[in-house]
C-alpha positions as CSV (number, residue, x, y, z in Angstrom):
1,M,-10.6,-72.0,-105.1
2,K,-13.0,-71.9,-102.1
3,K,-12.5,-74.3,-99.3
4,F,-15.1,-76.8,-98.3
5,S,-15.7,-75.0,-95.0
6,E,-16.4,-71.7,-96.8
7,I,-18.8,-73.3,-99.3
8,L,-20.5,-75.3,-96.5
9,A,-21.2,-72.0,-94.6
10,S,-23.1,-70.7,-97.6
11,L,-25.5,-73.6,-97.8
12,E,-28.9,-73.8,-96.1
13,N,-29.1,-74.8,-92.5
14,S,-29.8,-78.6,-92.0
15,D,-30.1,-78.8,-88.2
16,H,-33.7,-79.9,-88.6
17,I,-32.7,-83.1,-90.4
18,Q,-32.1,-86.3,-88.4
19,K,-30.9,-88.3,-91.4
20,I,-30.9,-88.7,-95.1
21,E,-31.8,-92.0,-96.7
22,L,-30.7,-92.8,-100.2
23,A,-32.1,-95.5,-102.5
24,K,-31.3,-96.9,-106.0
25,A,-34.0,-97.0,-108.7
26,D,-34.9,-100.6,-107.7
27,G,-35.6,-99.4,-104.2
28,S,-32.5,-101.0,-102.7
29,N,-30.6,-99.1,-100.0
30,A,-27.8,-96.8,-101.4
31,G,-26.8,-95.2,-98.1
32,L,-27.7,-93.4,-94.9
33,I,-26.2,-90.1,-93.7
34,E,-27.0,-89.3,-90.1
35,N,-26.8,-85.8,-88.8
36,K,-24.1,-86.4,-86.2
37,P,-20.5,-85.2,-85.8
38,G,-18.4,-86.4,-88.7
39,S,-21.2,-86.4,-91.2
40,Q,-23.0,-83.1,-90.5
41,G,-21.3,-81.5,-93.5
42,S,-22.5,-84.3,-95.8
43,V,-26.0,-83.9,-94.5
44,K,-25.8,-80.3,-95.5
45,V,-24.3,-81.1,-99.0
46,Y,-26.8,-83.8,-99.8
47,H,-29.7,-81.7,-98.6
48,H,-28.6,-78.9,-100.9
49,L,-28.2,-81.3,-103.8
50,F,-31.7,-82.7,-103.2
51,K,-33.3,-79.2,-103.0
52,K,-31.5,-78.1,-106.2
53,W,-31.7,-81.3,-108.3
54,G,-34.6,-83.3,-106.8
55,N,-32.4,-86.5,-106.7
56,I,-28.8,-87.5,-107.0
57,N,-28.1,-87.8,-110.7
58,K,-24.9,-87.3,-112.6
59,D,-25.3,-83.5,-112.7
60,A,-26.0,-83.4,-108.9
61,A,-23.0,-85.6,-108.2
62,K,-20.7,-83.4,-110.2
63,D,-22.1,-80.4,-108.4
64,G,-21.5,-82.2,-105.1
65,L,-17.9,-82.9,-105.9
66,K,-17.3,-79.2,-106.5
67,I,-18.9,-78.4,-103.1
68,Y,-16.7,-81.0,-101.3
69,A,-13.7,-79.0,-102.8
70,E,-10.4,-80.2,-101.4
71,H,-12.0,-83.3,-99.9
72,T,-12.8,-84.5,-103.4
73,Q,-9.1,-84.9,-104.3
74,D,-8.5,-86.6,-101.0
75,A,-11.3,-89.0,-101.7
76,E,-9.9,-89.8,-105.2
77,E,-6.5,-90.5,-103.6
78,N,-7.9,-92.5,-100.7
79,P,-10.9,-94.6,-101.8
80,G,-13.1,-95.6,-98.8
81,K,-11.9,-92.6,-96.7
82,H,-14.9,-90.4,-97.7
83,P,-17.9,-92.8,-98.4
84,N,-20.3,-89.9,-99.1
85,I,-18.0,-88.6,-101.8
86,D,-17.2,-92.1,-103.1
87,R,-21.0,-92.4,-103.6
88,L,-21.0,-89.4,-105.9
89,F,-18.1,-90.8,-108.0
90,E,-20.2,-94.0,-108.3
91,V,-23.2,-92.1,-109.5
92,I,-21.1,-90.4,-112.2
93,E,-19.5,-93.8,-113.2
94,T,-22.7,-95.9,-113.3
95,G,-25.3,-93.3,-114.3
96,D,-27.5,-94.5,-111.4
97,V,-30.0,-92.0,-110.0
98,L,-30.4,-92.0,-106.2
99,T,-33.7,-91.0,-104.6
100,V,-33.4,-88.9,-101.5
101,S,-35.6,-89.2,-98.4
102,I,-35.1,-86.4,-95.8
103,I,-36.0,-87.6,-92.3
104,E,-36.8,-84.6,-90.0
105,A,-35.6,-84.6,-86.4
106,K,-38.4,-84.9,-83.9
107,N,-38.5,-82.0,-81.4
Protein backbone atom coordinates (compact mmCIF):
# COMPACT_ATOMS: atom_id res chain seq x y z
CA MET A 1 0.00 0.00 0.00
CA LYS A 2 1.28 3.46 -0.89
CA LYS A 3 1.98 5.92 1.89
CA PHE A 4 0.18 9.25 2.18
CA SER A 5 3.35 11.17 1.28
CA GLU A 6 3.73 9.17 -1.95
CA ILE A 7 0.11 9.68 -2.97
CA LEU A 8 0.26 13.37 -2.02
CA ALA A 9 3.29 13.89 -4.28
CA SER A 10 1.23 12.64 -7.24
CA LEU A 11 -1.60 15.15 -6.73
CA GLU A 12 -1.84 18.51 -8.46
CA ASN A 13 -0.01 21.44 -6.89
CA SER A 14 -2.20 23.54 -4.57
CA ASP A 15 0.20 26.36 -3.68
CA HIS A 16 -2.14 28.85 -5.38
CA ILE A 17 -4.91 28.13 -2.84
CA GLN A 18 -5.23 30.27 0.28
CA LYS A 19 -8.02 28.20 1.84
CA ILE A 20 -10.90 25.86 1.14
CA GLU A 21 -14.32 26.57 2.59
CA LEU A 22 -16.81 23.75 2.99
CA ALA A 23 -20.58 24.14 3.40
CA LYS A 24 -23.51 21.83 4.03
CA ALA A 25 -26.54 21.74 1.72
CA ASP A 26 -28.36 24.28 3.93
CA GLY A 27 -25.45 26.69 3.51
CA SER A 28 -24.11 26.27 7.03
CA ASN A 29 -20.37 26.12 7.57
CA ALA A 30 -18.92 22.60 7.46
CA GLY A 31 -15.27 23.51 7.78
CA LEU A 32 -12.30 25.58 6.71
CA ILE A 33 -8.93 24.24 5.60
CA GLU A 34 -6.20 26.87 5.42
CA ASN A 35 -3.08 26.39 3.32
CA LYS A 36 -0.58 26.55 6.17
CA PRO A 37 1.82 24.09 7.82
CA GLY A 38 -0.09 21.18 9.28
CA SER A 39 -2.97 21.36 6.81
CA GLN A 40 -1.27 21.81 3.43
CA GLY A 41 -1.71 18.10 2.68
CA SER A 42 -5.44 18.35 3.38
CA VAL A 43 -5.72 21.36 1.07
CA LYS A 44 -4.14 19.25 -1.66
CA VAL A 45 -6.46 16.28 -0.95
CA TYR A 46 -9.67 18.31 -0.82
CA HIS A 47 -8.67 20.28 -3.93
CA HIS A 48 -8.12 16.97 -5.74
CA LEU A 49 -11.49 15.63 -4.57
CA PHE A 50 -13.23 18.82 -5.68
CA LYS A 51 -11.66 18.67 -9.15
CA LYS A 52 -12.52 14.97 -9.52
CA TRP A 53 -16.00 14.88 -7.97
CA GLY A 54 -17.28 18.50 -7.96
CA ASN A 55 -18.20 18.31 -4.26
CA ILE A 56 -17.59 16.09 -1.26
CA ASN A 57 -20.16 13.30 -1.52
CA LYS A 58 -19.93 9.69 -0.28
CA ASP A 59 -17.83 8.57 -3.24
CA ALA A 60 -15.47 11.52 -2.89
CA ALA A 61 -15.16 10.85 0.85
CA LYS A 62 -14.30 7.18 0.26
CA ASP A 63 -11.72 8.28 -2.33
CA GLY A 64 -10.29 10.76 0.18
CA LEU A 65 -9.92 8.09 2.84
CA LYS A 66 -7.85 6.01 0.40
CA ILE A 67 -5.65 9.03 -0.32
CA TYR A 68 -5.05 9.66 3.38
CA ALA A 69 -3.73 6.06 3.51
CA GLU A 70 -2.14 5.27 6.90
CA HIS A 71 -3.62 8.43 8.47
CA THR A 72 -7.14 7.05 7.92
CA GLN A 73 -6.54 4.20 10.36
CA ASP A 74 -4.99 6.62 12.86
CA ALA A 75 -8.07 8.83 12.56
CA GLU A 76 -10.36 5.84 13.19
CA GLU A 77 -8.41 4.94 16.31
CA ASN A 78 -8.10 8.55 17.55
CA PRO A 79 -11.30 10.52 16.84
CA GLY A 80 -10.63 14.27 16.79
CA LYS A 81 -6.92 13.94 15.98
CA HIS A 82 -7.48 14.38 12.22
CA PRO A 83 -10.53 16.64 11.77
CA ASN A 84 -10.23 16.75 7.97
CA ILE A 85 -10.40 12.94 7.87
CA ASP A 86 -13.15 12.84 10.51
CA ARG A 87 -15.19 15.08 8.20
CA LEU A 88 -14.96 12.44 5.44
CA PHE A 89 -16.16 9.72 7.86
CA GLU A 90 -19.11 11.99 8.72
CA VAL A 91 -20.03 12.47 5.05
CA ILE A 92 -20.06 8.68 4.58
CA GLU A 93 -22.14 8.14 7.73
CA THR A 94 -24.69 10.91 7.14
CA GLY A 95 -24.85 11.06 3.35
CA ASP A 96 -24.41 14.83 3.51
CA VAL A 97 -22.91 16.46 0.43
CA LEU A 98 -20.49 19.31 1.09
CA THR A 99 -19.97 22.12 -1.37
CA VAL A 100 -16.41 23.29 -1.86
CA SER A 101 -15.25 26.89 -2.37
CA ILE A 102 -11.62 27.33 -3.42
CA ILE A 103 -10.21 30.67 -2.28
CA GLU A 104 -7.15 31.57 -4.35
CA ALA A 105 -4.17 33.23 -2.73
CA LYS A 106 -3.64 36.87 -3.68
CA ASN A 107 -0.22 37.59 -5.14
